[in-house]
N, C-alpha and C positions, 0 to 999 in steps of 0.2 A: 542677140540671144542672151537671156539672163544667165549669170554665172551660177553654176551648180557647185557650191563650195563643198558640200558633202561628197559628191562624186569625185571632185578634184582631190580632196584629202584622201579618199579611199585609194585612188590611183597612186598618189604619192606614197602612201603607206605600203602598198603592194610593191612598188618599185624599190623603196627603201629595204624591205624585207628581202627581195630578190638580190639586191646589191650586197646585203649583209651575208647572205649565203654564198654568193660568188666570191666576195672578198675573203671570207673565211677559208674557202677551198684553195684560194690562190696565194694567201698571205705568206706561205713558207717559200714560194718559188718566184714571186714577182716583186718588183720595186713599186713604190707608190705611183699612182696614175700620173700625178703631176710632181715633178721634182722641184727643188728650190733653186737650182743653179741658173744663173744669169737672169733672174727675175728682177724687176724693178722693186722699189720699196718706198716710193713717194707717198707720204701721208698728209692729209689735210689736218689743220687745227679745226676742231669743231666747237661750237659755242651754243650754250643753252641759256635760259634765264639766269641761272646762278653759277653754272660751271663753265670752265674752259677745258676742253679735252685736247691735250697737246701730245704729240708723239713722244713715247717713253724714251728717256735719255739716261745716260750714266749718272748724271747729276741728281737724278731722282732716287738713287739706290737707297741711301740711308733713310729717307722718308718712307719708302716702301717697306724697308726692314722694320721700322717703327710701327707701321700699320699692321704688319703680320705678326708682331710680337704678342698681340692679344690672342689667347688660346682659342677663342671662338673662331678665328680665321682658319684654323686647321681642322675644325670639326668634321667636315665632309671631304677632307683631302687625306691621302695616306702618307703625307710627309709632315713632319712637325716643323712648321715655319716659325715657332717661337724660338727655335735655335737660329741665331742670326746668320750663321754661315749657310744654312739651308735656304733662307730667304735671299741671301746674296747670290747663291747659285741659281735660284729661280730667276732672279733678275738678269744674270749673265745669259741664261738661255733665251729670255725674252729679247734682250738687246741684240743677240746674234741672229734674230729672225731675218730672213731674206725671202720675201714672198711677192705675190702679185701686187701690182701698182695699186695703191690706195688702201691696202690691208696692213695690219700690224697690231701694235700694242700702244695704248694711250695711258697717260696719267690724267686722273680727274682732279682738277684744281678748283678750289673755291677761294677766290682771291689768290693769295700766294701760298695757300695751304693745300698740300696733297691729301685728299680725302679718300682716294681709292684708285684702282686701275681697271682697265678693261681691254678686251681684245676682239678683233674680227680677223680671222685668218683661216686658211685651209685646215680642216680637221685632221688630227692624227688618229682619230678613233672611228670616224664614220667613213663609209665607202667613198671612193672617188674624190677624196679630199673636199667634201662638201664644205661650204663656208660656215664656220662655227663662231658663235659669239659667246663671250663670258664677261663677268663683272665681279668686282670685289670692292666692298666699301668698308672703311674703318668703322668699328662699333662706336667709336667716339662721335661719329657724325651720322649715326643711324636715326631713324624715326622721322626724318624730314623730307623723304621722297627723293633724296639725291641719287640713290642707286637706280631708281626708276628713270630719273632724268638723264643720267649718264648712259644707261643701257639703251634708252629710247633714241638718243642721239646716234649711237653706234648702229642701231638697227636701221634708222632712217638713212644714214650714210650708205649702208650696204645696199638697201633696196632701191633707194632713189638716186643717190650720187653715183654709185658704182653700177647700178642697173642689174644687180644680182637677181636671179630668178627665184631664189629662196635663201633664207638664213636659218641655221639650225642652232639649237641650244640643248646641251646635256645637263640636266639638273638632278642631283642626288635625290632619291625617292623620299628621304627623310628631311630634306631641306625645305620646309614649308614656306619660309619667307621668299625664297627664290622661285618656288613653284607658283606662288601667288603673284610675284612680280612678272614672271613670264606670261601668266594669264592676262594681267593688266596690259601688257604690251601687245596682246593679240596673238601670241604664240598658241598653236594648237598641238596637243599631245597626240603623237602617232604610234606610240609604243613604249615599251620598257626593255632595256637591254643592259648588259654588263659592260660598262666603260669605266676607265680610270680606276680599275680594281674594285668596283662596287656597282650596285644596281642604280641606274639613272633613267629618269624619264626623258624620252626623246621628243623634242618639240621642233616644229617648223613654223616659220612666218613667211607669208607670200606677199608679193607686191600688190598694191591696190589696183583694181581695174576699173 
């Protein structure tokens, strides 16, 4: 039977909306559906034509601080990462992640140069800790498709290597470059909601059939 993508997306959107309502009503009295205690954290190194995505490590901290020193990196985030200690605290949180096997945070390396970071992890914003992807690329290395290349590798890892049934992305409604990137990767918008203290477009990517 041919796949009816429109029907499938409608069903996903309705389920997402129902989960949002349910999560909102339970948020004050329940713990997350999936805790992080006693989970594995094994991550693969991922490779593309130009990038190597390696598990994020403490040795990457100062390079990440340098990437986030550019004011444009904080445009759609409610924390000023041009303040080095804010960026270091962000790194400490990422390095403290303990989650499902194969998920986590990666450094995007072009040769020996850290050009960005990305993550694939259970969402802290979406219901039922749905798998959420995110990417950040240094402005100094923009305009060459590296963000698309790195994000595509993470998406492929989630849907193919890990066998996830969906991968979700939350993109600020004013972040046109990331909205376009999500569309290039095949993400489909299923709604708009308030996440990370701002309006974000909610996207989902499904495995090929």
